N, C-alpha and C positions, 0 to 999 in steps of 0.2 A: 535444438528445441530446448525450452526451459524445463528445469527439473520440476516435476509435479508431485503432489501428494493427493491421492484420491480417497474420498470417504463416501459412504453410502453406496447405493446401487442405482444403475441406470433405470430410468422409467420414462413414461410418456412426457414428463415435465423436462424442460431444458435443464442442463446442468448449471450450477452456480460456480462461476469462476472468481476467485479472490486474488487480488493483486495488492501486495503489501507496499508500505512506504519506504523511504530512504533509510538505509542501514538495517532494514527488517529482513524477514524471511517467511516462508510458508509455515515454519514451525511456530511462529508467534501467534498464528491463527488457529492452532490445533483444536482448542476447546470449543471455540465458536463454530468452527467448521463442522465438528462432530455433532453439535446440537442442531445445526441447520441441515444436516444430512439425513433428514427424515422424509422418506418417500421421494428422494431425488439424489443425484450425485453432486458432490461438492469437489471442486478442483482447486487446490491452493498451489500457487506457483512461487518458485524463487525467481525474482526478476533477474535480468542479465546483470552480471557483475556482483551478484548477491548469492549467499548460500552456496549451493553446489551447481548452480547454473553456469553455462559457458561464459568465459571472460570475453568481452567485446571491446573494441577500441573507442566506442562512443556510448553515450547515455542519453541521447536525444529522445524526445517523446514520439517522434515518428517511428524510430526503430523499436521502442518498447511497445507501441501500439501494434506494430507488425508481429512482434513476438507473441502478443496475446491473440492476435488473429490466427496465427499458426496453431496455437493450442486449441482454440475453438474449432477450427476446421478438422483437427484430429479427433474431436469428440462430438461430431454430429453437425457442425456448421452453424449452430445458433446457441446462444447462452445468455443467462442473466449474468451481469458482471458487477462485482463489488470491488471498489478500489479506494485505498486510503492514501492521502497525501500524494506522494510521487505516483503511486499506483492509481490514485484517483485521476490525476492529470492524464496518465497514459490511457486509462479507460475512457475519459472524455474525448481524447483525440481519436480513439478507435470508434466511438459512437458517432463522431462528426464526419469521419472519413469512410467508415465501413458500417453504416447503420443497420444493414441487413443481417449482420452477425449478432446483433444484440437485441434480446427480447425486452429486458428491463435493465436500467442502469441505476446503481447505487454508489454515491460518492461520499466519502467520509472526510469532513473537515478540510476541504480545499476548494478553491475557486479557479476558473479558467482565466487567471490573470498572472502577471509577473509580480514577484515579491522582492522587497528590497533587502531582505536579510540573507545571510549565508550560513551554511553549516560546516564551512571549512575549519572552524575552530575545533569542532568535534573530531574531524579527521586528524588534525594535528595532535589532539589528545590521545586518540587511538594509536597513532604512530609513535608517540612518545611514551607509551606504556612500557615499562621494563618487564619483559617476558622471561628474563633469566630466572630459572628455578621456580617458575610459577606453576603451582599444581592445584590450586583451589580457587573457586570463584570468590570466596570471601576475601582472600588475599588480593585477588585482582581488583576487587572493589575498593579495597583499602588503598592500593596504589593509584587507581584511577581517580580517587577523591582529591588527589593533589591538583588536578587540572579540571575536573568536572564536579562542580559543587552539588548539583541536584541528584539525590539518591535514585529517583525514578528514571532519570536519563541514563545514569550509570547502569542500572539494572537492565534497561532496554538495550544499550550498546553491548553489554557483556553477553547477551544471548548469542551474539555473532562471534564470540571468541571460542575457538576450538581448543579446549584444554587436553584433548586426547592426543594431539600432536606433540612431538618433541623437536624443537620448542613449540609452545602454543602459537597458533596463528589466527588471524582474523579471516572469517569467511566472507570477505569483502574485497573488491578490487579498489583499494583506497586511491591508487594513482589516478585511475580513470575518473572515479567519482569527484576527486578534487579538481581535475582538469576540466570536467564537464559541469562544474557547479553553477556557472552562469546559466546554462541551459536548464538545469534542474530547477532553479528557482524562477526561471522565466516561463514564458508561454509562447508556443510557436505561431500564434496568430491564425489558427485554423478558422476558415470561414464556414458558412452553412449552418444548418440546424439539425438537431436530432429530434425527430417527431415522436419517438416513443416515450413511454412513461419513465420518469426519473425521480429519484429521491436523493436529496442532499441532507445529510445528517451532520450537525455541528455540535460542538461543546460550548456550554454557556460561558466557560472560563477561557475560551480560545478566541484569538483575534484574527484567525486565518480567513474567515469569511465575513467581511464587513459589508456596508451598504453598497459600495461600488461592486464588490464581488457578487452580491445577490443580483444586482442589476445585469451584470454580464451573464450570470447563469440564466436569468429569465430570457435574455436575448437569444442565447444559443440553444437553450432547453425549454421551449415554451410550455411543456407540460410538467415542468419541475414542481415537486412538492418539497417542503422543508420540515425538518424535525430537529428540535434542539434537545439535547440531553443535559439536564441540570447538574451542575457540579463537576462536569467533565471538561478537560482541557483538550489539547490537540490529539493526544493518544487516547481518545475517548473509548475505543474498543478494549483497551487494557485497563483503563480506570473504572469504567462502568460497563463491564462485559455483558451482564444480564439485560440491562436497559438497552444496550446497543443491539443485542441479539433479538430482543422482542420487537424493536422498531423495524429491523430488517425483515424478520419473519412476517410481521403484519403486512408490510408493503408487498412482499412476494405473494402472500395469500390473496390479496385483494384482486379481483378481476382475473383470477386464474390460480 
């Protein structure tokens, strides 16, 4: 079972399950999860091969959707589900294949389509980071800057570096993530529709959800609503956390 972080208390409302994106962890969502855990339970997970969750030989969306289904079944059998990027695709596959498990679906800055880019360069950068004698995140950032130019990307990646270990180690199964990269940027071609309510949140500065992506969303999620956060890129929940939290909370409050 995936490693989970629980906040809030069980109530008559279904729990909110949060699934992070590639290279992330449940810890990235701590502040937002805490604020959303008012009158309900919020469950943040480390996806397989991330954080302290089990290491698996694959990273396909069918497997990740199955992991999320297991967590939901352990916590009452029905949940609202929020997923970002990789977690958003896993949540969409879960909604299309096991719709009875999901009350409402929230997807952050990703569409049910295959993408042409790859994140293997970031994996190479993490592998290439000199961990010898590394004791501070400031020094880790200085070293990683040689291969990762963007400060925000470095800060995000370094949240998965465990400096308490000797030597430090990544809380990521980089071998499997690299091997499975084509599946991660792809889409499994799941058919059917999710009849429930769904919210797709995008960043105005992100190109992850274009017109073709919106058309595919409308096809698979006919009740989909869209909300754009101005000034936010792909990591919109980290760049504009209050705006993101407000959008999620407002959607969850409407109709229940």
